[in-house]
N, C-alpha and C positions, 0 to 999 in steps of 0.2 A: 271523855273517851267513849267511843261507840263499842257496844258489846261484840260487834263483828270483828274487831281486832285487825282492821285492814290499814291502819295508819302507817304511812311510809312504805307500804308493800308495792312492789312493782308487778304489774299484771300486763302481759302481752295480749292484746285484743286483735284477733284476726276477723276480717269480714265486713268492716265498715264500708258502706257505699254512700249513704247520705243520712240526713237526720231522721229518716223513718226506719233505719236499720236497727235491728236488735242490738248489734254491736255498739252503735252510737249510744243507745239508752244505757247499756251496761257500763260503758266508759263514763258516762255522765254521773251515774250513781257512785261508781268507784271514786271519781274525783271528789264528790261530795263527802265521801267517807274518809277522805284523806289519803287514799291510795294514789299510785302513780300509773295511770293507764298509758301504755305505749302501743300505738296503733300500727297495724300492718294491712296494706291495701294491695290490690293485684296489679296495678299499673301506675306509670308516672302520671297519666292523665287523671286517674282517680286520686292520686296524692295531691295534685294541684287543686282539684275541686274540694277535697276534704280539708286542706289547709285553710280554706276560706272560712270555714265555720269552726275549725279547731286550730287557730293560728299559733297558740302557745304550746301545742302538743308535739311530741316526737312521732313522726310518721315515716314508716319504712315501706319499701316496695318488695313484693315477692310473688312470683307466679308459682303456686304450690304444685303445679303439674311438673315442675322441674326440681328434682331432688337436690341437685347441686345448689340451686338457689336457696332452698330451705336451709341447707347446712351453712351457706354463706351468710344468710340472714341471722341465724343463731349466733354465729361468731361475731358479726357486726354489732348486734344488740348487746352482747355480753361485754363488749369493750366499755360501753358507758354504764351498763347495768349488769355487773358480774353476778348479782344475786337476784334471781327472779322468783317471785312467790307463786304466781299463777299464770295460767293460759286460758283464754277464751277462744274456742273454735266455733265460729259462726259462719261457716262456709258451706255453700251448697250450689250445685249447678246441674241443670238438665237442659238439653237442647230441644226446645219446642218450636224451632224455626219452621218445621214442616207442618205445624198444626197438630191437632189432636188425632192420635192414631189408636187403634185397639192395642192392648198390651202385647198381644202375641206377635204384633208387627214391629216390636221394638228392634231397632238396629243394634247390632253388637257394638259398633264403635261408640254410639251414643251412650249405651249402658255402661260400658267400661270407662268412658271418660267421666261419667257421673260418679261412679264408684271411686275413681282416682281422686277427683276433686272433693267430693262430699264426705268420703269415708277414709280412704287410705291416707289422705293428707293429715288426719288426726294422728295416725300412727307415726308418720314420718316427722311431723312437727314435734311430737312428744319425745321421740328418740333424739332428735337434733338438739333439743333444749335440756335433756335430762341431766347433764353435768352442771347446768347453771340453775336448775330449779332447787329451791330450798327443800330439805328433806321432808318437811311436813307441808309441802305446797298442795295446790289444788288445780285440777284441770277440768273445765266445764265445756261441754259441747251443746249445741242446740239441735234437738231432734223434733219429732212430731208426736202428738198425743197418742196415736195408735198406728201400728203398721199392719193391723189385721183387718182394716176396712179398705176395700178396693174402690177408692175414689177415682173414677175414670180420668178426670183431667190431670190428676197427679201422676198417673202412669207409673213408670218404672222407678220414680223417686221413692215410692213406698218400700219396695224391696231394698233399695239402697239405704234408706234410713233404718231398716231392720238390721242391715249389716253394721251400721254405725252404732246402734244400741248394743249389739253383741260385742263390738270392738271395745266399747267402754268397759265391759266386764273383763275382757281378756287383758287390756292394758292395766287395769287395776291389779289384777293378779300378777302380771309380769313385773310391774314396778314394785310390788310388795317384797320382792326378793332383796331389794337394796334400799328401800326408802319407805316413808309413810305418805307418799304422794297419793292423793285421792283422784279418782276419775268418776265423774257423774254427768248425766245429761238432763237438761230441761226439756221435757217432752210437751211442746206447746200445741194448743189448738190453732184454729185458723186465725191469721193475723193480717192486718192491713199494712203491707210493706211494698216497696218498689219491686222486690224480688218476686213476691207472690203475684203481682200484677201481670207478670209474664206467663202465668199458668193459664191455659185456655179455659174460658168460662168461670174463672175463679170467683168473680164477684157474686154470681148466683149462689155458689156453694158457701161463700162467706156469709151472705145474708141468711141463708138457710140455717147455717150453724149458729148464728146469733140468736135465732128464734128458739133453738134447741137448748141454749144455756138456761140455767135455772133463774138467772136474773134478767133474761131477755136482753142481754147487753154483751156485745162481743168482747173477747179477751183483748186486753190492751197490751201493747208492746212493752210498756213500762212495767206491767205486772210480771212478764216473763223476765225482764231485766233484773227486777228485784229478787226473784227466785234464783237467778244465776249468781248474783252477788252473794246471796246467802250461802249457796253451795261453795263458792270460792272462799268464804270466810272461816275463821276459827270457831264460829258458832255452830258449824255443821260438821265437826270433826268425826262424828259417829256415822256419817253417811258416806258410803263408798260403793262403787260399782252399781249405782242405782239410776233409774230414770224417773224423775219426779214429774208427774203428769199435771199440767195446767190446762184445763179445758172448761173452766167455769161450770162444771157439773154436767156438761153435755153428754158424757158417756153413760149416764144413768137416766137420761131424760128423753129417750127416743119415743116413748109413748105419752108424751105431753098431750093432754086432752085437746088443746087448741090446734096443735099440729095434726093430730089424728082427724079432727073435724075438717080441716082444710084439705087433707089428702083424700078423704073419703066422701066429701060433699059432691053430689052430682049436680052439675050446672044445667 
């Protein structure tokens, strides 16, 4: 028996898109630990593509921008799984269709849509599933390593993720009135996923971040997934309302001598 204590536990995993997704890696590890991952995707087309590499898994469809659909999803899943131990919220969206813009030119509609999908959805999902969650369950969302660094290509998603981090704390406090359900975030550094590929000039920033890590090796999606599974598990019951940073040491390595030489060298 694993010390994680996840055997037989049902965990609803939101946000899988393909095999590069953080959600996919989380589900894979959950399955290896004896848990039962139940997947939620955003569209019927995504369900069809996901079913090809997860043919034996239960996959549901829900557009989290529609509150009624979230409620309907919770009711539908509860029919087969009346006791749910955990939720993984790996959902984020920003509209970069018009390319990179200065932050002060952010459109209200784009900003509010991003908040709705990337942040408010965690509140709505948690509330919809609260009567089905085990009293000592765990909810984990995927955030970013810091919201205090103004990375230009990331744009307004930085403030949105800051709202998500705060939401984790307020949900933990709110749910403590009637349960021991924990809320935490995995605050990950730059990852190579299909979602990140849509961020303008992301590859340059990813390669730069890789050189800033202490091991000169980029953070792996599987590393983020393992941290998320740990936070879901009974091994982490003392951790609540926290953001666990995974950045391979990048945040303390900005003055790496090799990077300093490269940026100050006059050609």
